[in-house]
ZAMI-193839 format. One record per residue (C-alpha): residue in three letters; x, y, z. Coordinates in steps of 0.1 Angstrom, whole numbers, padded with zeros to 4 digits, always signed. Example, Ala and Ser with C-alpha at 12.3 -4.5 7.8 and 13.67 -1.06 7.14 Angstrom:
Ala+0123-0045+0078
Ser+0137-0011+0071
//
This chain:
Unk+1341-0263+0878
Unk+1305-0255+0868
Unk+1283-0225+0860
Unk+1268-0208+0891
Unk+1233-0218+0902
Unk+1226-0204+0936
Unk+1207-0227+0958
Unk+1180-0216+0983
Unk+1202-0226+1012
Unk+1231-0205+0998
Unk+1207-0176+0993
Unk+1195-0178+1029
Unk+1231-0180+1042
Unk+1241-0150+1021
Unk+1211-0130+1034
Unk+1219-0139+1070
Unk+1255-0130+1066
Unk+1247-0097+1049
Unk+1221-0087+1075
Unk+1245-0095+1103
Unk+1271-0073+1087
Unk+1245-0046+1080
Unk+1232-0046+1116
Unk+1268-0044+1130
Unk+1277-0016+1106
Unk+1245+0003+1115
Unk+1252-0001+1152
Unk+1287+0012+1149
Unk+1275+0041+1128
Unk+1248+0050+1153
Unk+1272+0051+1182
Unk+1299+0070+1162
Unk+1277+0097+1146
Unk+1241+0100+1160
Unk+1219+0119+1135
Unk+1212+0155+1143
Unk+1192+0183+1127
Unk+1217+0187+1098
Unk+1222+0149+1092
Unk+1196+0147+1064
Unk+1211+0176+1046
Unk+1246+0164+1049
Unk+1236+0129+1039
Unk+1218+0142+1008
Unk+1249+0163+0998
Unk+1272+0133+1002
Unk+1248+0112+0982
Unk+1249+0137+0954
Unk+1287+0138+0955
Unk+1289+0100+0954
Unk+1266+0098+0924
Unk+1288+0124+0906
Unk+1319+0104+0913
Unk+1303+0072+0903
Unk+1294+0087+0869
Unk+1330+0097+0864
Unk+1340+0061+0874
Unk+1359+0074+0903
Unk+1348+0043+0923
Unk+1371+0049+0954
Unk+1357+0084+0959
Unk+1322+0073+0952
Unk+1325+0045+0978
Unk+1337+0069+1004
Unk+1309+0095+0998
Unk+1282+0068+0999
Unk+1295+0054+1031
Unk+1297+0088+1047
Unk+1261+0095+1035
Unk+1249+0063+1051
Unk+1268+0072+1083
Unk+1251+0105+1084
Unk+1217+0090+1078
Unk+1213+0053+1071
Unk+1196+0048+1037
Unk+1191+0019+1012
Unk+1199+0043+0984
Unk+1233+0051+0999
Unk+1240+0013+1004
Unk+1230+0007+0968
Unk+1256+0033+0958
Unk+1281+0015+0979
Unk+1273-0018+0961
Unk+1277-0002+0927
Unk+1311+0014+0937
Unk+1323-0020+0950
Unk+1314-0036+0917
Unk+1334-0009+0899
Unk+1364-0017+0922
Unk+1361-0054+0914
Unk+1351-0063+0950
Unk+1322-0085+0938
Unk+1318-0106+0970
Unk+1315-0075+0992
Unk+1291-0059+0966
Unk+1269-0089+0967
Unk+1265-0086+1005
Unk+1257-0049+1002
Unk+1231-0056+0976
Unk+1214-0082+0999
Unk+1214-0057+1027
Unk+1196-0032+1004
Unk+1170-0057+0993
Unk+1161-0072+1027
Unk+1150-0058+1060
Unk+1165-0065+1094
Unk+1144-0097+1097
Unk+1155-0113+1064
Unk+1124-0104+1045
Unk+1123-0087+1011
Unk+1116-0050+1013
Unk+1084-0039+0995
Unk+1098-0011+0975
Unk+1136-0016+0968
Unk+1156+0012+0952
Unk+1152+0012+0913
Unk+1175-0012+0896
Unk+1187-0030+0928
Unk+1169-0063+0921
Unk+1181-0067+0885
Unk+1217-0056+0894
Unk+1219-0081+0923
Unk+1206-0109+0901
Unk+1231-0102+0874
Unk+1259-0099+0900
Unk+1249-0132+0916
Unk+1253-0150+0882
Unk+1287-0135+0875
Unk+1302-0141+0910
Unk+1327-0170+0915
Unk+1318-0194+0942
Unk+1340-0219+0960
Unk+1332-0249+0982
Unk+1359-0264+1005
Unk+1361-0302+1009
Unk+1383-0316+1036
Unk+1395-0352+1035
Unk+1416-0374+1059
Unk+1402-0360+1092
Unk+1370-0354+1110
Unk+1356-0322+1095
Unk+1343-0311+1129
Unk+1380-0307+1140
Unk+1390-0285+1111
Unk+1394-0247+1110
Unk+1393-0235+1074
Unk+1399-0202+1059
Unk+1401-0184+1025
Unk+1427-0157+1021
Unk+1431-0156+1059
Unk+1394-0151+1067
Unk+1380-0180+1087
Unk+1350-0197+1071
Unk+1325-0210+1097
Unk+1303-0231+1074
Unk+1330-0240+1049
Unk+1312-0269+1033
Unk+1288-0246+1015
Unk+1294-0223+0985
Unk+1311-0190+0993
Unk+1313-0160+0970
Unk+1348-0148+0962
Unk+1362-0121+0939
Unk+1377-0132+0906
Unk+1414-0139+0907
Unk+1439-0158+0928
Unk+1431-0170+0963
Unk+1445-0192+0990
Unk+1426-0219+1010
Unk+1440-0233+1043
Unk+1428-0260+1067
Unk+1441-0267+1102
Unk+1434-0295+1126
Unk+1449-0303+1160
Unk+1480-0325+1158
Unk+1481-0325+1120
Unk+1501-0306+1095
Unk+1484-0276+1080
Unk+1471-0281+1045
Unk+1471-0253+1020
Unk+1459-0250+0984
Unk+1460-0220+0960
Unk+1432-0216+0935
Unk+1420-0192+0908
Unk+1384-0180+0907
Unk+1367-0170+0874
Unk+1336-0150+0869
Unk+1304-0171+0869
Unk+1321-0203+0878
Unk+1317-0224+0909
Unk+1345-0248+0919
Unk+1355-0272+0947
Unk+1388-0270+0964
Unk+1399-0302+0982
Unk+1422-0300+1012
Unk+1435-0335+1021
Unk+1453-0344+1054
Unk+1478-0372+1049
Unk+1493-0395+1075
Unk+1489-0400+1112
Unk+1488-0370+1137
Unk+1522-0356+1144
Unk+1535-0332+1170
Unk+1561-0305+1166
Unk+1590-0327+1180
Unk+1583-0356+1156
Unk+1580-0332+1127
Unk+1614-0318+1136
Unk+1630-0352+1140
Unk+1615-0364+1107
Unk+1627-0333+1089
Unk+1662-0337+1103
Unk+1663-0374+1095
Unk+1653-0368+1059
Unk+1678-0340+1056
Unk+1706-0362+1070
Unk+1697-0392+1048
Unk+1694-0369+1017
Unk+1727-0353+1025
Unk+1745-0387+1029
Unk+1729-0401+0997
Unk+1736-0370+0977
Unk+1772-0369+0990
Unk+1778-0405+0979
Unk+1763-0399+0944
Unk+1784-0368+0940
Unk+1816-0387+0949
Unk+1808-0414+0925
Unk+1800-0389+0897
Unk+1833-0372+0904
Unk+1850-0407+0903
Unk+1836-0415+0869
Unk+1848-0381+0856
Unk+1883-0386+0870
Unk+1884-0421+0856
Unk+1873-0409+0822
Unk+1901-0383+0822
Unk+1926-0409+0833
Unk+1916-0433+0805
Unk+1919-0404+0780
Unk+1954-0397+0794
Unk+1964-0434+0790
Unk+1950-0434+0754
Unk+1970-0402+0747
Unk+2001-0418+0761
Unk+1996-0449+0740
Unk+1991-0429+0708
Unk+2021-0407+0713
Unk+2041-0437+0724
Unk+2032-0455+0691
Unk+2042-0424+0671
Unk+2075-0422+0690
Unk+2082-0459+0683
Unk+2075-0454+0646
Unk+2098-0423+0646
Unk+2125-0443+0664
Unk+2123-0471+0638
Unk+2129-0445+0610
Unk+2158-0428+0629
Unk+2175-0462+0636
Unk+2180-0467+0599
Unk+2191-0431+0592
Unk+2213-0427+0622
Unk+2240-0453+0622
Unk+2257-0460+0656
Unk+2232-0437+0672
Unk+2246-0406+0656
Unk+2222-0386+0634
Unk+2232-0362+0607
Unk+2221-0326+0608
Unk+2194-0333+0582
Unk+2176-0355+0608
Unk+2176-0330+0636
Unk+2139-0322+0631
Unk+2128-0358+0632
Unk+2151-0364+0662
Unk+2134-0334+0681
Unk+2099-0348+0672
Unk+2109-0382+0686
Unk+2120-0368+0719
Unk+2089-0346+0721
Unk+2066-0376+0714
Unk+2084-0397+0740
Unk+2080-0370+0766
Unk+2043-0366+0759
Unk+2038-0403+0760
Unk+2055-0405+0794
Unk+2034-0377+0808
Unk+2002-0392+0794
Unk+2009-0426+0809
Unk+2018-0412+0843
Unk+1990-0387+0846
Unk+1964-0410+0830
Unk+1974-0439+0852
Unk+1972-0419+0885
Unk+1938-0403+0875
Unk+1923-0436+0864
Unk+1933-0453+0896
Unk+1920-0425+0917
Unk+1887-0424+0898
Unk+1883-0461+0902
Unk+1888-0458+0939
Unk+1861-0431+0942
Unk+1837-0452+0922
Unk+1842-0483+0942
Unk+1841-0468+0977
Unk+1807-0475+0993
Unk+1784-0447+1004
Unk+1778-0441+1041
Unk+1740-0437+1041
Unk+1720-0463+1059
Unk+1715-0477+1094
Unk+1752-0476+1102
Unk+1753-0439+1095
Unk+1724-0433+1118
Unk+1740-0451+1147
Unk+1774-0435+1142
Unk+1791-0468+1133
Unk+1816-0470+1105
Unk+1804-0492+1077
Unk+1826-0521+1068
Unk+1847-0511+1038
Unk+1847-0474+1046
Unk+1878-0453+1041
Unk+1882-0450+1079
Unk+1887-0488+1082
Unk+1908-0492+1050
Unk+1939-0480+1033
Unk+1945-0465+0999
Unk+1979-0460+0982
Unk+1987-0450+0946
Unk+2022-0444+0932
Unk+2037-0441+0897
Unk+2061-0468+0884
Unk+2092-0457+0865
Unk+2118-0483+0856
Unk+2138-0493+0825
Unk+2112-0508+0801
Unk+2084-0501+0825
Unk+2060-0471+0828
Unk+2027-0470+0847
Unk+2011-0468+0882
Unk+2006-0491+0911
Unk+1977-0490+0935
Unk+1968-0507+0967
Unk+1936-0505+0987
Unk+1924-0528+1015
Unk+1890-0527+1033
//
């Protein structure tokens, strides 16, 4: 970004654009409301009402009065009022064009006696206006249609005045993806917005196929990662269950050793009923911990080890070697005298 310095070429372009707009506006006004005997009086009354509204900072009303006055009888004084009202409304770019139409005749030459204050006001506005230059890369600029806020820019490689605030630049070229770029304009600052076309030309069908392919690949990949993540979680819970079973089993074994000495011939006195109950509880908890932990650990391990289905095989519809469709998984608990655990079998 840089401070605004308006070049002679930019000035000529602004003058030309403003004069074209002024001529078009004057032509439409002439056809819509030809001046009559009372036009001058009506125009003067509207001009007075516009000045009154402008002093009250009622810029919308002032703009409407000045335009109506200029419709009744075209006048640089009325257009100067329009420019001042537009500045009050924050529409600086439109105000700049209006000032230029006030200061130049229909042939692009400066008028000899402009309305008082118009020259200084236009110069101050020109210095506070934001300007933007669009730069297009990656394609022949002659093939590009560029716009700012939806308004097509014919000579987009030169500076264009815009209002302060947020804007949207857009560039289109045949056979290429549309490029868009938001930007923020600040008073008195000129900036360049670059619109870059990437890749080779594409048509609608190839863009659709590409999007579907990326979505499919992304879905397969994310599905595989999600399954493995779930597998690690299940495996972790299973390991925790096995650890719980081991701890409670050790406590049960210690309790059994104590009861063996206090309960001759396997018969415990009433005083040992509490320890006996704790022993049975610990034994039950240990059994549940080993069974549940073993099943969960084995299941989690299977989820982690199963291969994902993303890749060429998935695209062709073939089942990858090692997929669940071509294999067999079986998990079952083992309960036997002196043995507690799980058994698993998986073949691919």
